[in-house]
Every structure is written in C-alpha cells, then in structure tokens.
PDB file of N, CA, C and O in Angstrom:
ATOM      1  N   MET A   1       4.584  12.240   7.853  1.00  0.00           N
ATOM      2  CA  MET A   1       4.792  11.438   6.668  1.00  0.00           C
ATOM      3  C   MET A   1       5.167  10.009   7.107  1.00  0.00           C
ATOM      4  O   MET A   1       6.044   9.817   7.949  1.00  0.00           O
ATOM      5  N   THR A   2       4.496   9.032   6.528  1.00  0.00           N
ATOM      6  CA  THR A   2       4.768   7.636   6.861  1.00  0.00           C
ATOM      7  C   THR A   2       6.100   7.207   6.235  1.00  0.00           C
ATOM      8  O   THR A   2       6.580   7.850   5.302  1.00  0.00           O
ATOM      9  N   PRO A   3       6.696   6.124   6.744  1.00  0.00           N
ATOM     10  CA  PRO A   3       7.937   5.635   6.127  1.00  0.00           C
ATOM     11  C   PRO A   3       7.768   5.332   4.638  1.00  0.00           C
ATOM     12  O   PRO A   3       8.664   5.609   3.840  1.00  0.00           O
ATOM     13  N   LYS A   4       6.622   4.764   4.267  1.00  0.00           N
ATOM     14  CA  LYS A   4       6.369   4.469   2.854  1.00  0.00           C
ATOM     15  C   LYS A   4       6.333   5.758   2.033  1.00  0.00           C
ATOM     16  O   LYS A   4       6.940   5.833   0.964  1.00  0.00           O
ATOM     17  N   GLU A   5       5.624   6.768   2.530  1.00  0.00           N
ATOM     18  CA  GLU A   5       5.535   8.049   1.816  1.00  0.00           C
ATOM     19  C   GLU A   5       6.916   8.695   1.689  1.00  0.00           C
ATOM     20  O   GLU A   5       7.258   9.252   0.647  1.00  0.00           O
ATOM     21  N   LYS A   6       7.702   8.611   2.764  1.00  0.00           N
ATOM     22  CA  LYS A   6       9.048   9.179   2.751  1.00  0.00           C
ATOM     23  C   LYS A   6       9.921   8.459   1.718  1.00  0.00           C
ATOM     24  O   LYS A   6      10.656   9.095   0.963  1.00  0.00           O
ATOM     25  N   PHE A   7       9.830   7.132   1.694  1.00  0.00           N
ATOM     26  CA  PHE A   7      10.603   6.332   0.744  1.00  0.00           C
ATOM     27  C   PHE A   7      10.241   6.713  -0.693  1.00  0.00           C
ATOM     28  O   PHE A   7      11.126   6.923  -1.523  1.00  0.00           O
ATOM     29  N   ILE A   8       8.953   6.799  -0.983  1.00  0.00           N
ATOM     30  CA  ILE A   8       8.491   7.152  -2.327  1.00  0.00           C
ATOM     31  C   ILE A   8       8.925   8.575  -2.687  1.00  0.00           C
ATOM     32  O   ILE A   8       9.336   8.831  -3.819  1.00  0.00           O
ATOM     33  N   GLN A   9       8.833   9.493  -1.734  1.00  0.00           N
ATOM     34  CA  GLN A   9       9.242  10.873  -2.000  1.00  0.00           C
ATOM     35  C   GLN A   9      10.730  10.956  -2.320  1.00  0.00           C
ATOM     36  O   GLN A   9      11.138  11.743  -3.174  1.00  0.00           O
ATOM     37  N   GLU A  10      11.540  10.150  -1.644  1.00  0.00           N
ATOM     38  CA  GLU A  10      12.981  10.129  -1.942  1.00  0.00           C
ATOM     39  C   GLU A  10      13.218   9.683  -3.387  1.00  0.00           C
ATOM     40  O   GLU A  10      14.070  10.234  -4.084  1.00  0.00           O
ATOM     41  N   ILE A  11      12.453   8.680  -3.826  1.00  0.00           N
ATOM     42  CA  ILE A  11      12.583   8.200  -5.210  1.00  0.00           C
ATOM     43  C   ILE A  11      12.157   9.294  -6.190  1.00  0.00           C
ATOM     44  O   ILE A  11      12.849   9.550  -7.175  1.00  0.00           O
ATOM     45  N   VAL A  12      11.025   9.934  -5.922  1.00  0.00           N
ATOM     46  CA  VAL A  12      10.525  11.002  -6.792  1.00  0.00           C
ATOM     47  C   VAL A  12      11.541  12.140  -6.868  1.00  0.00           C
ATOM     48  O   VAL A  12      11.812  12.666  -7.947  1.00  0.00           O
ATOM     49  N   ASP A  13      12.102  12.516  -5.712  1.00  0.00           N
ATOM     50  CA  ASP A  13      13.097  13.596  -5.696  1.00  0.00           C
ATOM     51  C   ASP A  13      14.330  13.231  -6.514  1.00  0.00           C
ATOM     52  O   ASP A  13      14.823  14.040  -7.301  1.00  0.00           O
ATOM     53  N   LYS A  14      14.824  12.011  -6.325  1.00  0.00           N
ATOM     54  CA  LYS A  14      16.022  11.579  -7.053  1.00  0.00           C
ATOM     55  C   LYS A  14      15.740  11.494  -8.552  1.00  0.00           C
ATOM     56  O   LYS A  14      16.596  11.846  -9.363  1.00  0.00           O
ATOM     57  N   ALA A  15      14.544  11.028  -8.925  1.00  0.00           N
ATOM     58  CA  ALA A  15      14.169  10.954 -10.341  1.00  0.00           C
ATOM     59  C   ALA A  15      14.089  12.346 -10.961  1.00  0.00           C
ATOM     60  O   ALA A  15      14.332  12.511 -12.156  1.00  0.00           O
ATOM     61  N   GLY A  16      13.749  13.349 -10.145  1.00  0.00           N
ATOM     62  CA  GLY A  16      13.711  14.723 -10.634  1.00  0.00           C
ATOM     63  C   GLY A  16      15.092  15.330 -10.808  1.00  0.00           C
ATOM     64  O   GLY A  16      15.267  16.278 -11.573  1.00  0.00           O
ATOM     65  N   GLU A  17      16.073  14.785 -10.099  1.00  0.00           N
ATOM     66  CA  GLU A  17      17.435  15.310 -10.149  1.00  0.00           C
ATOM     67  C   GLU A  17      18.310  14.608 -11.178  1.00  0.00           C
ATOM     68  O   GLU A  17      19.235  15.213 -11.719  1.00  0.00           O
ATOM     69  N   SER A  18      18.027  13.344 -11.453  1.00  0.00           N
ATOM     70  CA  SER A  18      18.908  12.553 -12.305  1.00  0.00           C
ATOM     71  C   SER A  18      18.120  11.876 -13.426  1.00  0.00           C
ATOM     72  O   SER A  18      17.270  11.020 -13.180  1.00  0.00           O
ATOM     73  N   PHE A  19      18.424  12.282 -14.668  1.00  0.00           N
ATOM     74  CA  PHE A  19      17.757  11.664 -15.815  1.00  0.00           C
ATOM     75  C   PHE A  19      18.097  10.183 -15.891  1.00  0.00           C
ATOM     76  O   PHE A  19      17.234   9.367 -16.215  1.00  0.00           O
ATOM     77  N   GLU A  20      19.351   9.823 -15.594  1.00  0.00           N
ATOM     78  CA  GLU A  20      19.779   8.424 -15.647  1.00  0.00           C
ATOM     79  C   GLU A  20      19.009   7.577 -14.617  1.00  0.00           C
ATOM     80  O   GLU A  20      18.530   6.488 -14.935  1.00  0.00           O
ATOM     81  N   PHE A  21      18.898   8.088 -13.383  1.00  0.00           N
ATOM     82  CA  PHE A  21      18.144   7.362 -12.358  1.00  0.00           C
ATOM     83  C   PHE A  21      16.692   7.204 -12.800  1.00  0.00           C
ATOM     84  O   PHE A  21      16.115   6.124 -12.673  1.00  0.00           O
ATOM     85  N   ARG A  22      16.106   8.275 -13.315  1.00  0.00           N
ATOM     86  CA  ARG A  22      14.704   8.245 -13.760  1.00  0.00           C
ATOM     87  C   ARG A  22      14.491   7.175 -14.834  1.00  0.00           C
ATOM     88  O   ARG A  22      13.556   6.379 -14.745  1.00  0.00           O
ATOM     89  N   ALA A  23      15.353   7.159 -15.838  1.00  0.00           N
ATOM     90  CA  ALA A  23      15.228   6.189 -16.922  1.00  0.00           C
ATOM     91  C   ALA A  23      15.381   4.761 -16.400  1.00  0.00           C
ATOM     92  O   ALA A  23      14.622   3.873 -16.790  1.00  0.00           O
ATOM     93  N   ASN A  24      16.361   4.535 -15.519  1.00  0.00           N
ATOM     94  CA  ASN A  24      16.557   3.206 -14.943  1.00  0.00           C
ATOM     95  C   ASN A  24      15.380   2.787 -14.075  1.00  0.00           C
ATOM     96  O   ASN A  24      14.972   1.626 -14.090  1.00  0.00           O
ATOM     97  N   PHE A  25      14.833   3.736 -13.317  1.00  0.00           N
ATOM     98  CA  PHE A  25      13.708   3.419 -12.437  1.00  0.00           C
ATOM     99  C   PHE A  25      12.460   3.079 -13.251  1.00  0.00           C
ATOM    100  O   PHE A  25      11.721   2.159 -12.899  1.00  0.00           O
ATOM    101  N   ILE A  26      12.226   3.808 -14.323  1.00  0.00           N
ATOM    102  CA  ILE A  26      11.073   3.522 -15.188  1.00  0.00           C
ATOM    103  C   ILE A  26      11.231   2.125 -15.807  1.00  0.00           C
ATOM    104  O   ILE A  26      10.258   1.381 -15.924  1.00  0.00           O
ATOM    105  N   ALA A  27      12.451   1.778 -16.199  1.00  0.00           N
ATOM    106  CA  ALA A  27      12.699   0.493 -16.848  1.00  0.00           C
ATOM    107  C   ALA A  27      12.688  -0.684 -15.873  1.00  0.00           C
ATOM    108  O   ALA A  27      12.243  -1.775 -16.229  1.00  0.00           O
ATOM    109  N   ASN A  28      13.173  -0.473 -14.647  1.00  0.00           N
ATOM    110  CA  ASN A  28      13.338  -1.574 -13.686  1.00  0.00           C
ATOM    111  C   ASN A  28      12.959  -1.159 -12.267  1.00  0.00           C
ATOM    112  O   ASN A  28      13.806  -1.222 -11.375  1.00  0.00           O
ATOM    113  N   PRO A  29      11.732  -0.741 -12.029  1.00  0.00           N
ATOM    114  CA  PRO A  29      11.393  -0.228 -10.696  1.00  0.00           C
ATOM    115  C   PRO A  29      11.522  -1.271  -9.584  1.00  0.00           C
ATOM    116  O   PRO A  29      11.997  -0.958  -8.493  1.00  0.00           O
ATOM    117  N   LYS A  30      11.113  -2.473  -9.851  1.00  0.00           N
ATOM    118  CA  LYS A  30      11.122  -3.491  -8.796  1.00  0.00           C
ATOM    119  C   LYS A  30      12.549  -3.821  -8.364  1.00  0.00           C
ATOM    120  O   LYS A  30      12.841  -3.877  -7.169  1.00  0.00           O
ATOM    121  N   SER A  31      13.428  -4.038  -9.324  1.00  0.00           N
ATOM    122  CA  SER A  31      14.800  -4.385  -8.963  1.00  0.00           C
ATOM    123  C   SER A  31      15.498  -3.225  -8.254  1.00  0.00           C
ATOM    124  O   SER A  31      16.306  -3.454  -7.355  1.00  0.00           O
ATOM    125  N   MET A  32      15.200  -1.993  -8.641  1.00  0.00           N
ATOM    126  CA  MET A  32      15.817  -0.847  -7.979  1.00  0.00           C
ATOM    127  C   MET A  32      15.304  -0.691  -6.553  1.00  0.00           C
ATOM    128  O   MET A  32      16.070  -0.340  -5.655  1.00  0.00           O
ATOM    129  N   ILE A  33      14.029  -0.948  -6.339  1.00  0.00           N
ATOM    130  CA  ILE A  33      13.478  -0.878  -4.980  1.00  0.00           C
ATOM    131  C   ILE A  33      14.067  -2.002  -4.131  1.00  0.00           C
ATOM    132  O   ILE A  33      14.425  -1.782  -2.974  1.00  0.00           O
ATOM    133  N   GLU A  34      14.169  -3.195  -4.694  1.00  0.00           N
ATOM    134  CA  GLU A  34      14.758  -4.320  -3.955  1.00  0.00           C
ATOM    135  C   GLU A  34      16.202  -4.006  -3.561  1.00  0.00           C
ATOM    136  O   GLU A  34      16.633  -4.322  -2.452  1.00  0.00           O
ATOM    137  N   GLU A  35      16.936  -3.389  -4.469  1.00  0.00           N
ATOM    138  CA  GLU A  35      18.322  -3.023  -4.180  1.00  0.00           C
ATOM    139  C   GLU A  35      18.388  -2.010  -3.039  1.00  0.00           C
ATOM    140  O   GLU A  35      19.218  -2.135  -2.139  1.00  0.00           O
ATOM    141  N   LYS A  36      17.518  -1.018  -3.081  1.00  0.00           N
ATOM    142  CA  LYS A  36      17.500   0.021  -2.043  1.00  0.00           C
ATOM    143  C   LYS A  36      17.086  -0.559  -0.688  1.00  0.00           C
ATOM    144  O   LYS A  36      17.665  -0.208   0.341  1.00  0.00           O
ATOM    145  N   LEU A  37      16.084  -1.445  -0.685  1.00  0.00           N
ATOM    146  CA  LEU A  37      15.586  -2.026   0.563  1.00  0.00           C
ATOM    147  C   LEU A  37      16.454  -3.189   1.057  1.00  0.00           C
ATOM    148  O   LEU A  37      16.380  -3.579   2.222  1.00  0.00           O
ATOM    149  N   ARG A  38      17.267  -3.727   0.167  1.00  0.00           N
ATOM    150  CA  ARG A  38      18.140  -4.860   0.473  1.00  0.00           C
ATOM    151  C   ARG A  38      17.375  -6.134   0.823  1.00  0.00           C
ATOM    152  O   ARG A  38      17.805  -6.924   1.664  1.00  0.00           O
ATOM    153  N   PHE A  39      16.249  -6.313   0.169  1.00  0.00           N
ATOM    154  CA  PHE A  39      15.547  -7.599   0.249  1.00  0.00           C
ATOM    155  C   PHE A  39      14.665  -7.769  -0.978  1.00  0.00           C
ATOM    156  O   PHE A  39      14.309  -6.806  -1.657  1.00  0.00           O
ATOM    157  N   LYS A  40      14.325  -9.031  -1.239  1.00  0.00           N
ATOM    158  CA  LYS A  40      13.544  -9.394  -2.421  1.00  0.00           C
ATOM    159  C   LYS A  40      12.053  -9.212  -2.121  1.00  0.00           C
ATOM    160  O   LYS A  40      11.549  -9.695  -1.106  1.00  0.00           O
ATOM    161  N   LEU A  41      11.373  -8.525  -3.000  1.00  0.00           N
ATOM    162  CA  LEU A  41       9.925  -8.358  -2.879  1.00  0.00           C
ATOM    163  C   LEU A  41       9.241  -9.640  -3.352  1.00  0.00           C
ATOM    164  O   LEU A  41       9.831 -10.411  -4.110  1.00  0.00           O
ATOM    165  N   PRO A  42       8.002  -9.875  -2.912  1.00  0.00           N
ATOM    166  CA  PRO A  42       7.291 -11.080  -3.365  1.00  0.00           C
ATOM    167  C   PRO A  42       7.220 -11.141  -4.892  1.00  0.00           C
ATOM    168  O   PRO A  42       7.078 -10.118  -5.561  1.00  0.00           O
ATOM    169  N   GLU A  43       7.320 -12.342  -5.419  1.00  0.00           N
ATOM    170  CA  GLU A  43       7.316 -12.557  -6.868  1.00  0.00           C
ATOM    171  C   GLU A  43       6.078 -11.950  -7.535  1.00  0.00           C
ATOM    172  O   GLU A  43       6.163 -11.408  -8.636  1.00  0.00           O
ATOM    173  N   ASN A  44       4.934 -12.044  -6.862  1.00  0.00           N
ATOM    174  CA  ASN A  44       3.682 -11.566  -7.462  1.00  0.00           C
ATOM    175  C   ASN A  44       3.451 -10.061  -7.271  1.00  0.00           C
ATOM    176  O   ASN A  44       2.445  -9.530  -7.741  1.00  0.00           O
ATOM    177  N   MET A  45       4.363  -9.377  -6.592  1.00  0.00           N
ATOM    178  CA  MET A  45       4.208  -7.929  -6.396  1.00  0.00           C
ATOM    179  C   MET A  45       4.638  -7.197  -7.661  1.00  0.00           C
ATOM    180  O   MET A  45       5.724  -7.428  -8.194  1.00  0.00           O
ATOM    181  N   GLU A  46       3.776  -6.322  -8.123  1.00  0.00           N
ATOM    182  CA  GLU A  46       4.046  -5.541  -9.335  1.00  0.00           C
ATOM    183  C   GLU A  46       4.267  -4.087  -8.942  1.00  0.00           C
ATOM    184  O   GLU A  46       3.502  -3.528  -8.156  1.00  0.00           O
ATOM    185  N   ILE A  47       5.297  -3.487  -9.479  1.00  0.00           N
ATOM    186  CA  ILE A  47       5.569  -2.066  -9.260  1.00  0.00           C
ATOM    187  C   ILE A  47       5.286  -1.360 -10.575  1.00  0.00           C
ATOM    188  O   ILE A  47       5.872  -1.702 -11.603  1.00  0.00           O
ATOM    189  N   VAL A  48       4.401  -0.385 -10.551  1.00  0.00           N
ATOM    190  CA  VAL A  48       4.017   0.342 -11.762  1.00  0.00           C
ATOM    191  C   VAL A  48       4.470   1.792 -11.613  1.00  0.00           C
ATOM    192  O   VAL A  48       4.151   2.454 -10.625  1.00  0.00           O
ATOM    193  N   VAL A  49       5.210   2.271 -12.596  1.00  0.00           N
ATOM    194  CA  VAL A  49       5.677   3.656 -12.609  1.00  0.00           C
ATOM    195  C   VAL A  49       4.964   4.363 -13.754  1.00  0.00           C
ATOM    196  O   VAL A  49       5.007   3.909 -14.897  1.00  0.00           O
ATOM    197  N   LEU A  50       4.318   5.462 -13.443  1.00  0.00           N
ATOM    198  CA  LEU A  50       3.612   6.256 -14.446  1.00  0.00           C
ATOM    199  C   LEU A  50       4.157   7.681 -14.427  1.00  0.00           C
ATOM    200  O   LEU A  50       4.535   8.194 -13.374  1.00  0.00           O
ATOM    201  N   GLU A  51       4.194   8.300 -15.569  1.00  0.00           N
ATOM    202  CA  GLU A  51       4.623   9.691 -15.659  1.00  0.00           C
ATOM    203  C   GLU A  51       3.443  10.559 -16.072  1.00  0.00           C
ATOM    204  O   GLU A  51       2.723  10.240 -17.019  1.00  0.00           O
ATOM    205  N   ASP A  52       3.255  11.652 -15.356  1.00  0.00           N
ATOM    206  CA  ASP A  52       2.250  12.621 -15.770  1.00  0.00           C
ATOM    207  C   ASP A  52       2.743  13.316 -17.033  1.00  0.00           C
ATOM    208  O   ASP A  52       3.943  13.368 -17.302  1.00  0.00           O
ATOM    209  N   SER A  53       1.808  13.844 -17.795  1.00  0.00           N
ATOM    210  CA  SER A  53       2.143  14.613 -18.984  1.00  0.00           C
ATOM    211  C   SER A  53       1.188  15.804 -19.037  1.00  0.00           C
ATOM    212  O   SER A  53       0.262  15.884 -18.230  1.00  0.00           O
ATOM    213  N   PRO A  54       1.396  16.719 -19.963  1.00  0.00           N
ATOM    214  CA  PRO A  54       0.494  17.873 -20.029  1.00  0.00           C
ATOM    215  C   PRO A  54      -0.979  17.499 -20.205  1.00  0.00           C
ATOM    216  O   PRO A  54      -1.865  18.236 -19.773  1.00  0.00           O
ATOM    217  N   ASP A  55      -1.239  16.348 -20.841  1.00  0.00           N
ATOM    218  CA  ASP A  55      -2.630  15.967 -21.066  1.00  0.00           C
ATOM    219  C   ASP A  55      -3.071  14.729 -20.289  1.00  0.00           C
ATOM    220  O   ASP A  55      -4.125  14.161 -20.573  1.00  0.00           O
ATOM    221  N   LYS A  56      -2.264  14.308 -19.303  1.00  0.00           N
ATOM    222  CA  LYS A  56      -2.636  13.130 -18.518  1.00  0.00           C
ATOM    223  C   LYS A  56      -2.113  13.278 -17.081  1.00  0.00           C
ATOM    224  O   LYS A  56      -0.940  13.573 -16.855  1.00  0.00           O
ATOM    225  N   ILE A  57      -3.004  13.067 -16.139  1.00  0.00           N
ATOM    226  CA  ILE A  57      -2.643  13.111 -14.720  1.00  0.00           C
ATOM    227  C   ILE A  57      -3.061  11.786 -14.099  1.00  0.00           C
ATOM    228  O   ILE A  57      -4.163  11.300 -14.351  1.00  0.00           O
ATOM    229  N   HIS A  58      -2.189  11.202 -13.290  1.00  0.00           N
ATOM    230  CA  HIS A  58      -2.487   9.951 -12.605  1.00  0.00           C
ATOM    231  C   HIS A  58      -2.782  10.235 -11.134  1.00  0.00           C
ATOM    232  O   HIS A  58      -2.055  10.986 -10.484  1.00  0.00           O
ATOM    233  N   ILE A  59      -3.828   9.647 -10.624  1.00  0.00           N
ATOM    234  CA  ILE A  59      -4.201   9.777  -9.222  1.00  0.00           C
ATOM    235  C   ILE A  59      -4.228   8.372  -8.628  1.00  0.00           C
ATOM    236  O   ILE A  59      -4.901   7.482  -9.150  1.00  0.00           O
ATOM    237  N   VAL A  60      -3.500   8.182  -7.546  1.00  0.00           N
ATOM    238  CA  VAL A  60      -3.439   6.872  -6.903  1.00  0.00           C
ATOM    239  C   VAL A  60      -4.326   6.897  -5.663  1.00  0.00           C
ATOM    240  O   VAL A  60      -4.135   7.715  -4.763  1.00  0.00           O
ATOM    241  N   LEU A  61      -5.281   6.003  -5.634  1.00  0.00           N
ATOM    242  CA  LEU A  61      -6.176   5.895  -4.493  1.00  0.00           C
ATOM    243  C   LEU A  61      -5.706   4.767  -3.580  1.00  0.00           C
ATOM    244  O   LEU A  61      -5.318   3.706  -4.067  1.00  0.00           O
ATOM    245  N   PRO A  62      -5.734   4.978  -2.272  1.00  0.00           N
ATOM    246  CA  PRO A  62      -5.360   3.891  -1.362  1.00  0.00           C
ATOM    247  C   PRO A  62      -6.458   2.837  -1.322  1.00  0.00           C
ATOM    248  O   PRO A  62      -7.590   3.080  -1.740  1.00  0.00           O
ATOM    249  N   LEU A  63      -6.104   1.675  -0.816  1.00  0.00           N
ATOM    250  CA  LEU A  63      -7.124   0.642  -0.621  1.00  0.00           C
ATOM    251  C   LEU A  63      -8.193   1.173   0.319  1.00  0.00           C
ATOM    252  O   LEU A  63      -7.877   1.935   1.232  1.00  0.00           O
ATOM    253  N   PRO A  64      -9.458   0.791   0.120  1.00  0.00           N
ATOM    254  CA  PRO A  64     -10.493   1.242   1.049  1.00  0.00           C
ATOM    255  C   PRO A  64     -10.240   0.654   2.434  1.00  0.00           C
ATOM    256  O   PRO A  64      -9.798  -0.486   2.573  1.00  0.00           O
ATOM    257  N   LYS A  65     -10.525   1.446   3.434  1.00  0.00           N
ATOM    258  CA  LYS A  65     -10.370   0.964   4.801  1.00  0.00           C
ATOM    259  C   LYS A  65     -11.498   0.005   5.101  1.00  0.00           C
ATOM    260  O   LYS A  65     -12.661   0.255   4.782  1.00  0.00           O
ATOM    261  N   GLU A  66     -11.131  -1.092   5.718  1.00  0.00           N
ATOM    262  CA  GLU A  66     -12.148  -2.073   6.083  1.00  0.00           C
ATOM    263  C   GLU A  66     -12.647  -1.737   7.482  1.00  0.00           C
ATOM    264  O   GLU A  66     -11.892  -1.771   8.454  1.00  0.00           O
ATOM    265  N   GLU A  67     -13.908  -1.419   7.560  1.00  0.00           N
ATOM    266  CA  GLU A  67     -14.501  -1.109   8.853  1.00  0.00           C
ATOM    267  C   GLU A  67     -15.406  -2.250   9.271  1.00  0.00           C
ATOM    268  O   GLU A  67     -16.142  -2.808   8.457  1.00  0.00           O
ATOM    269  N   LEU A  68     -15.344  -2.590  10.541  1.00  0.00           N
ATOM    270  CA  LEU A  68     -16.175  -3.661  11.072  1.00  0.00           C
ATOM    271  C   LEU A  68     -17.483  -3.094  11.596  1.00  0.00           C
ATOM    272  O   LEU A  68     -17.524  -1.984  12.126  1.00  0.00           O
ATOM    273  N   SER A  69     -18.551  -3.867  11.442  1.00  0.00           N
ATOM    274  CA  SER A  69     -19.844  -3.468  11.998  1.00  0.00           C
ATOM    275  C   SER A  69     -19.788  -3.659  13.514  1.00  0.00           C
ATOM    276  O   SER A  69     -18.857  -4.278  14.031  1.00  0.00           O
ATOM    277  N   GLU A  70     -20.770  -3.136  14.213  1.00  0.00           N
ATOM    278  CA  GLU A  70     -20.830  -3.310  15.671  1.00  0.00           C
ATOM    279  C   GLU A  70     -20.853  -4.785  16.045  1.00  0.00           C
ATOM    280  O   GLU A  70     -20.214  -5.192  17.015  1.00  0.00           O
ATOM    281  N   THR A  71     -21.586  -5.586  15.279  1.00  0.00           N
ATOM    282  CA  THR A  71     -21.678  -7.025  15.538  1.00  0.00           C
ATOM    283  C   THR A  71     -20.317  -7.682  15.375  1.00  0.00           C
ATOM    284  O   THR A  71     -19.909  -8.507  16.193  1.00  0.00           O
ATOM    285  N   GLU A  72     -19.616  -7.305  14.304  1.00  0.00           N
ATOM    286  CA  GLU A  72     -18.294  -7.869  14.064  1.00  0.00           C
ATOM    287  C   GLU A  72     -17.307  -7.432  15.135  1.00  0.00           C
ATOM    288  O   GLU A  72     -16.471  -8.224  15.570  1.00  0.00           O
ATOM    289  N   LEU A  73     -17.398  -6.177  15.562  1.00  0.00           N
ATOM    290  CA  LEU A  73     -16.516  -5.693  16.623  1.00  0.00           C
ATOM    291  C   LEU A  73     -16.727  -6.477  17.917  1.00  0.00           C
ATOM    292  O   LEU A  73     -15.767  -6.838  18.597  1.00  0.00           O
ATOM    293  N   LEU A  74     -17.986  -6.735  18.248  1.00  0.00           N
ATOM    294  CA  LEU A  74     -18.279  -7.531  19.447  1.00  0.00           C
ATOM    295  C   LEU A  74     -17.681  -8.928  19.336  1.00  0.00           C
ATOM    296  O   LEU A  74     -17.122  -9.451  20.301  1.00  0.00           O
ATOM    297  N   ALA A  75     -17.800  -9.521  18.169  1.00  0.00           N
ATOM    298  CA  ALA A  75     -17.311 -10.884  17.980  1.00  0.00           C
ATOM    299  C   ALA A  75     -15.791 -10.958  18.105  1.00  0.00           C
ATOM    300  O   ALA A  75     -15.268 -11.851  18.772  1.00  0.00           O
ATOM    301  N   VAL A  76     -15.082 -10.034  17.474  1.00  0.00           N
ATOM    302  CA  VAL A  76     -13.624 -10.100  17.510  1.00  0.00           C
ATOM    303  C   VAL A  76     -13.052  -9.654  18.844  1.00  0.00           C
ATOM    304  O   VAL A  76     -11.917  -9.993  19.181  1.00  0.00           O
ATOM    305  N   SER A  77     -13.829  -8.898  19.601  1.00  0.00           N
ATOM    306  CA  SER A  77     -13.332  -8.450  20.899  1.00  0.00           C
ATOM    307  C   SER A  77     -13.651  -9.448  21.998  1.00  0.00           C
ATOM    308  O   SER A  77     -13.270  -9.246  23.151  1.00  0.00           O
ATOM    309  N   GLY A  78     -14.345 -10.521  21.652  1.00  0.00           N
ATOM    310  CA  GLY A  78     -14.679 -11.532  22.652  1.00  0.00           C
ATOM    311  C   GLY A  78     -15.950 -11.206  23.414  1.00  0.00           C
ATOM    312  O   GLY A  78     -16.272 -11.873  24.398  1.00  0.00           O
ATOM    313  N   GLY A  79     -16.672 -10.194  22.974  1.00  0.00           N
ATOM    314  CA  GLY A  79     -17.877  -9.790  23.679  1.00  0.00           C
ATOM    315  C   GLY A  79     -19.130 -10.505  23.223  1.00  0.00           C
ATOM    316  O   GLY A  79     -20.203 -10.272  23.781  1.00  0.00           O
ATOM    317  N   GLY A  80     -19.030 -11.347  22.252  1.00  0.00           N
ATOM    318  CA  GLY A  80     -20.231 -12.031  21.789  1.00  0.00           C
ATOM    319  C   GLY A  80     -19.909 -13.006  20.682  1.00  0.00           C
ATOM    320  O   GLY A  80     -18.757 -13.137  20.268  1.00  0.00           O
ATOM    321  N   CYS A  81     -20.925 -13.685  20.208  1.00  0.00           N
ATOM    322  CA  CYS A  81     -20.757 -14.594  19.087  1.00  0.00           C
ATOM    323  C   CYS A  81     -21.966 -14.437  18.178  1.00  0.00           C
ATOM    324  O   CYS A  81     -22.970 -13.852  18.583  1.00  0.00           O
ATOM    325  N   TRP A  82     -21.885 -14.953  16.949  1.00  0.00           N
ATOM    326  CA  TRP A  82     -22.979 -14.794  16.002  1.00  0.00           C
ATOM    327  C   TRP A  82     -23.995 -15.918  16.130  1.00  0.00           C
ATOM    328  O   TRP A  82     -23.651 -17.091  16.272  1.00  0.00           O
ATOM    329  N   ASP A  83     -25.252 -15.517  16.075  1.00  0.00           N
ATOM    330  CA  ASP A  83     -26.362 -16.457  16.010  1.00  0.00           C
ATOM    331  C   ASP A  83     -27.461 -15.725  15.261  1.00  0.00           C
ATOM    332  O   ASP A  83     -28.193 -14.929  15.849  1.00  0.00           O
ATOM    333  N   ASP A  84     -27.578 -15.990  13.970  1.00  0.00           N
ATOM    334  CA  ASP A  84     -28.540 -15.287  13.117  1.00  0.00           C
ATOM    335  C   ASP A  84     -28.307 -13.781  13.131  1.00  0.00           C
ATOM    336  O   ASP A  84     -29.258 -13.003  13.205  1.00  0.00           O
ATOM    337  N   ASP A  85     -27.043 -13.370  13.060  1.00  0.00           N
ATOM    338  CA  ASP A  85     -26.651 -11.952  13.044  1.00  0.00           C
ATOM    339  C   ASP A  85     -27.000 -11.196  14.318  1.00  0.00           C
ATOM    340  O   ASP A  85     -26.982  -9.965  14.326  1.00  0.00           O
ATOM    341  N   THR A  86     -27.309 -11.894  15.374  1.00  0.00           N
ATOM    342  CA  THR A  86     -27.597 -11.239  16.651  1.00  0.00           C
ATOM    343  C   THR A  86     -26.493 -11.596  17.618  1.00  0.00           C
ATOM    344  O   THR A  86     -26.310 -12.774  17.926  1.00  0.00           O
ATOM    345  N   PRO A  87     -25.739 -10.603  18.116  1.00  0.00           N
ATOM    346  CA  PRO A  87     -24.677 -10.934  19.034  1.00  0.00           C
ATOM    347  C   PRO A  87     -25.232 -11.381  20.384  1.00  0.00           C
ATOM    348  O   PRO A  87     -26.187 -10.800  20.902  1.00  0.00           O
ATOM    349  N   THR A  88     -24.634 -12.393  20.928  1.00  0.00           N
ATOM    350  CA  THR A  88     -25.015 -12.853  22.254  1.00  0.00           C
ATOM    351  C   THR A  88     -23.743 -12.925  23.093  1.00  0.00           C
ATOM    352  O   THR A  88     -22.664 -13.182  22.558  1.00  0.00           O
ATOM    353  N   PRO A  89     -23.857 -12.705  24.383  1.00  0.00           N
ATOM    354  CA  PRO A  89     -22.655 -12.749  25.220  1.00  0.00           C
ATOM    355  C   PRO A  89     -21.993 -14.120  25.152  1.00  0.00           C
ATOM    356  O   PRO A  89     -22.657 -15.157  25.124  1.00  0.00           O
ATOM    357  N   SER A  90     -20.688 -14.091  25.125  1.00  0.00           N
ATOM    358  CA  SER A  90     -19.919 -15.319  25.089  1.00  0.00           C
ATOM    359  C   SER A  90     -19.854 -15.897  26.496  1.00  0.00           C
ATOM    360  O   SER A  90     -19.671 -15.146  27.455  1.00  0.00           O
ATOM    361  N   PRO A  91     -19.999 -17.218  26.646  1.00  0.00           N
ATOM    362  CA  PRO A  91     -19.915 -17.812  27.982  1.00  0.00           C
ATOM    363  C   PRO A  91     -18.489 -17.876  28.491  1.00  0.00           C
ATOM    364  O   PRO A  91     -18.267 -18.259  29.639  1.00  0.00           O
ATOM    365  N   TYR A  92     -17.523 -17.514  27.678  1.00  0.00           N
ATOM    366  CA  TYR A  92     -16.117 -17.614  28.095  1.00  0.00           C
ATOM    367  C   TYR A  92     -15.556 -16.304  28.509  1.00  0.00           C
ATOM    368  O   TYR A  92     -14.387 -16.224  28.886  1.00  0.00           O
TER     369      TYR A  92
END
C-alpha cells in the first residue's frame, strides 16, 4: 500500500467510526487534510468527497500513465535527437 493509499484508508476508517468526523470531513475535506498533514495544499487543489449509496457507486480512476515511444526514450536518454521523427545518434 502506498503512503497515499494508507493516508486515505485511515480517513475512510475514521469516517466509518465517527459520525462527527465524517460530517466534518464531508463539509471541510481540504482543511482537515491540511491540518492532518500540517501544511497548506495548493490553492487550486480541490478535494472532492463522495458517498456511495444503495443506488450509486463511485469509481475513481487514476491518471493515465504516460508512456514514451522508442524515439522519445532515445531522445531523453541522450541516445539520439529528432530529425523528421527519425532518431539519429547524438554527437555528444
């Protein structure tokens, strides 16, 4: 389990144990997370809390992984440079 997953699971567990914590977290998730982490999150970061219900289930998908093409891998590794999408060896 990643640190992020562990952190979120702790929140979910506590929300399951305490109605007061759950209500406060739903109302003010960002400030409660900032308090727990002891630092301010970026102003533009939005924290969204959703509750499942008997007729609604929420599924959170992670960001898609960005994969580099072979040409891009060569370029970033210093093995070549772009010239009309054809990698050529770098003189350096």
